C-alpha positions in Angstrom: -98.2 -31.3 -41.3 -98.2 -29.0 -44.3 -102.0 -28.5 -44.0 -101.6 -27.7 -40.2 -98.9 -25.2 -40.9 -101.0 -23.5 -43.6 -103.9 -23.3 -41.2 -101.8 -21.7 -38.5 -100.4 -19.3 -41.0 -103.8 -18.2 -42.2 -105.0 -17.8 -38.7 -102.0 -15.6 -37.9 -102.6 -13.5 -41.0 -106.2 -13.0 -40.1 -105.3 -12.1 -36.5 -102.7 -9.6 -37.7 -105.1 -8.1 -40.2 -107.8 -7.7 -37.5 -105.2 -6.2 -35.1 -104.2 -3.7 -37.8 -107.8 -2.9 -38.5 -108.5 -2.3 -34.8 -105.4 -0.1 -34.5 -106.6 1.9 -37.5 -110.1 2.2 -36.2 -108.7 3.5 -32.9 -107.0 6.3 -34.8 -109.7 6.8 -37.4 -113.1 6.0 -35.9 -116.0 5.4 -38.2 -119.2 7.5 -38.0 -121.7 6.1 -35.6 -125.0 4.9 -36.9 -127.7 7.5 -36.1 -131.4 7.2 -35.8 -133.3 8.7 -38.7 -137.0 9.0 -39.4 -136.4 7.9 -43.0 -134.6 4.7 -42.0 -136.1 1.2 -42.5 -138.7 -0.2 -44.8 -141.5 2.1 -43.5 -139.3 5.2 -42.9 -140.2 8.6 -44.3 -138.9 12.1 -44.1 -139.8 14.4 -41.3 -141.1 17.6 -43.0 -140.3 19.9 -40.1 -136.8 18.5 -39.9 -136.3 19.1 -43.6 -137.5 22.7 -43.3 -135.0 23.3 -40.5 -132.3 21.6 -42.5 -133.0 23.9 -45.5 -132.8 26.9 -43.1 -129.3 25.7 -42.1 -128.3 25.2 -45.7 -129.6 28.7 -46.7 -128.1 30.6 -43.8 -124.8 28.7 -43.6 -123.9 26.2 -46.2 -125.0 28.3 -49.2 -122.2 30.7 -48.6 -119.8 28.3 -50.2 -121.8 25.3 -51.5 -124.1 25.1 -54.5 -127.3 23.0 -54.4 -128.3 22.1 -57.9 -132.0 21.3 -57.4 -135.0 23.3 -58.7 -136.8 25.6 -56.3 -140.1 23.8 -57.0 -138.8 20.6 -55.5 -139.2 22.2 -52.1 -142.9 21.9 -52.5 -142.7 18.1 -52.7 -145.3 16.5 -50.3 -142.8 13.9 -49.3 -140.2 16.5 -48.8 -140.1 20.0 -47.1 -143.7 20.5 -48.4 -143.6 24.3 -48.7 -146.7 25.9 -50.2 -146.7 27.1 -53.8 -146.6 30.7 -52.6 -143.7 30.1 -50.3 -141.7 28.4 -53.1 -142.5 31.3 -55.5 -141.5 33.9 -53.0 -138.3 32.0 -52.2 -137.3 31.7 -55.8 -138.0 35.4 -56.5 -135.6 36.3 -53.6 -132.7 34.9 -55.7 -131.0 36.4 -58.8 -130.4 33.8 -61.5 -128.6 34.1 -64.8 -131.0 33.9 -67.7 -130.4 31.1 -70.2 -130.8 33.3 -73.3 -129.4 36.8 -73.9 -131.6 39.9 -74.3 -132.3 41.8 -77.5 -128.8 43.4 -77.2 -127.1 40.0 -77.0 -126.3 40.6 -73.3 -126.5 37.9 -70.6 -128.5 39.2 -67.7 -129.8 38.3 -64.3 -133.4 38.1 -63.3 -135.5 37.1 -60.3 -135.8 33.3 -60.0 -138.9 31.2 -60.7 -139.9 27.9 -59.2 -138.5 26.1 -62.4 -135.0 27.5 -61.9 -132.2 25.7 -60.1 -130.7 27.2 -57.0 -127.9 29.5 -58.3 -124.3 29.2 -57.1 -123.0 31.3 -54.2 -122.6 35.0 -55.1 -119.0 34.9 -54.1 -118.2 31.9 -56.2 -120.2 32.0 -59.5 -118.2 29.0 -60.8 -115.9 26.2 -59.7 -112.8 28.1 -61.0 -113.6 31.1 -58.9 -114.2 28.9 -55.8 -111.0 27.0 -56.4 -109.0 30.2 -56.8 -110.3 31.6 -53.5 -110.4 28.5 -51.4 -107.8 26.2 -53.0 -110.5 23.7 -54.0 -114.1 24.1 -55.1 -116.6 23.0 -52.4 -118.7 20.1 -53.7 -122.3 20.6 -55.0 -124.5 19.5 -52.1 -127.3 18.0 -54.4 -125.7 14.6 -54.4 -123.5 14.9 -51.3 -125.4 12.4 -49.2 -125.0 9.7 -51.9 -121.4 10.5 -52.7 -120.0 10.3 -49.2 -119.5 6.7 -48.1 -117.3 4.7 -45.9 -116.5 1.0 -45.3 -118.4 -0.6 -42.5 -116.3 -3.8 -42.6 -117.1 -7.3 -41.4 -119.6 -8.3 -40.0 -121.6 -5.1 -40.3 -122.0 -5.1 -44.1 -123.9 -8.5 -43.7 -126.4 -7.0 -41.3 -126.7 -3.9 -43.5 -128.0 -6.0 -46.4 -130.8 -7.6 -44.5 -134.1 -7.1 -46.3 -136.1 -5.3 -43.6 -133.1 -3.4 -42.1 -131.1 -2.3 -45.1 -128.6 0.4 -44.1 -129.1 3.3 -46.6 -128.3 6.2 -44.3 -124.5 6.0 -44.5 -124.3 9.4 -46.2 -126.5 11.1 -43.6 -124.4 9.5 -40.8 -121.2 10.7 -42.5 -122.4 14.3 -42.9 -123.6 14.4 -39.3 -120.2 13.0 -38.1 -118.2 15.5 -40.1 -120.2 18.5 -38.8 -119.8 17.3 -35.1 -116.2 16.0 -35.5 -114.4 19.3 -34.9 -113.2 18.4 -31.5 -110.1 20.5 -31.3 -111.0 24.0 -30.3 -107.5 25.3 -31.1 -107.6 23.8 -34.6 -110.7 24.6 -36.7 -109.6 22.2 -39.5 -109.0 19.1 -37.3 -111.8 16.6 -37.7 -112.2 13.4 -35.9 -113.9 11.5 -38.7 -112.3 13.0 -41.8 -109.5 10.7 -43.3 -106.2 11.9 -41.9 -108.1 14.3 -39.6 -107.2 17.3 -41.7 -110.1 18.8 -43.6 -110.0 21.9 -45.9 -113.3 23.2 -44.6 -113.0 25.0 -41.3 -115.7 24.4 -38.8 -118.8 25.9 -40.5 -121.3 26.0 -37.7 -121.4 26.2 -33.9 -124.1 26.5 -31.3 -126.3 29.5 -31.7 -125.5 30.1 -35.4 -129.1 29.6 -36.6 -132.2 30.5 -34.7 -135.0 28.1 -35.4 -138.5 29.6 -35.6 -140.2 26.4 -34.3 -138.4 26.5 -30.9 -135.9 23.7 -31.6 -132.8 24.3 -29.5 -130.1 26.1 -31.4 -127.5 23.4 -30.9 -124.8 22.0 -33.2 -126.3 18.5 -32.8 -129.6 19.7 -34.1 -128.1 21.6 -37.0 -126.0 18.6 -38.0 -129.0 16.2 -37.9 -131.4 18.6 -39.7 -129.0 19.5 -42.6 -127.9 15.9 -43.0 -131.6 14.9 -43.3 -132.3 17.7 -45.8 -129.3 16.8 -47.9 -130.4 13.1 -47.9 -133.8 14.2 -49.2 -132.1 16.5 -51.8 -130.1 13.5 -53.1 -133.0 11.0 -52.9 -136.3 12.9 -53.1 -138.2 9.8 -54.3 -137.2 7.6 -51.4 -140.7 7.4 -49.9 -142.3 6.5 -53.2 -139.6 4.0 -53.9 -140.2 2.2 -50.6 -143.9 2.1 -51.3 -143.3 0.5 -54.7 -140.8 -1.9 -53.3 -143.2 -3.0 -50.5 -146.0 -3.6 -53.0 -143.7 -5.6 -55.2 -142.6 -7.8 -52.3 -146.2 -8.5 -51.3 -147.1 -9.3 -54.9 -144.1 -11.7 -55.2 -145.0 -13.4 -51.9 -148.6 -13.9 -53.1 -147.5 -15.1 -56.5 -145.0 -17.6 -54.9 -147.9 -19.0 -52.7 -150.2 -19.3 -55.7 -147.6 -21.1 -57.7 -146.8 -23.4 -54.9 -150.5 -24.5 -54.4 -151.0 -24.7 -58.1 -148.0 -27.0 -58.4 -149.4 -29.2 -55.6 -152.8 -29.4 -57.2 -151.5 -30.2 -60.7 -149.1 -32.9 -59.5 -151.3 -34.3 -56.7 -152.5 -37.3 -58.7 -149.1 -38.2 -60.0 -147.5 -38.8 -56.6 
């Protein structure tokens, strides 16, 4: 009788917890899983998309957000793949603070070089200035795609861990959801996917804000996808190489396991 009562009580608690979770999900939906070129075991970055994403960052996001990556990384063959001349010209278009003072002991600014990091926004040279103006310093976008996570819950986290379909695009999905989650036209700080629906950042971008040179439609959906992909690359530039190494390691382990199995059978064959 006690065991039966305990079973019913546990079932009731599980049901109540599930009902609470469903009620919470109805009020606070989770970002939907999107389709990305870099998803899956054989996924890789779309260079054209990364270049468009960088354009969105440069023209919109860089007004408030820093991106602490070196200019030369934009020439990565598995990334945006800009030419050396393009990277050099882009770096030279920025003014960066020199690490060492001049002969008079003065800190000065100079044209950037490919080895330099992207400088902070001109309006907010440091986090203190940004916090004083905005109430809180906007996060550095270099690791944003890895830092922004959310709980998928049962049973999805089980499927997310499957070897050939590991879900590693949560950050990109979250960034895309936030940028497309401003669904109240009369309130630019109401966001469907942000916890509590109140976000400090007003809607940063709308249709027509950036004109793509490759003819891609100037729509918010494209902006959100492209900049989310670019920020994923910025946070994980070695993703493609890592997948190649992982695939080779898996093939090696499978072959080794087969060789060990047949070696064991041959060695012990006469003893059975």
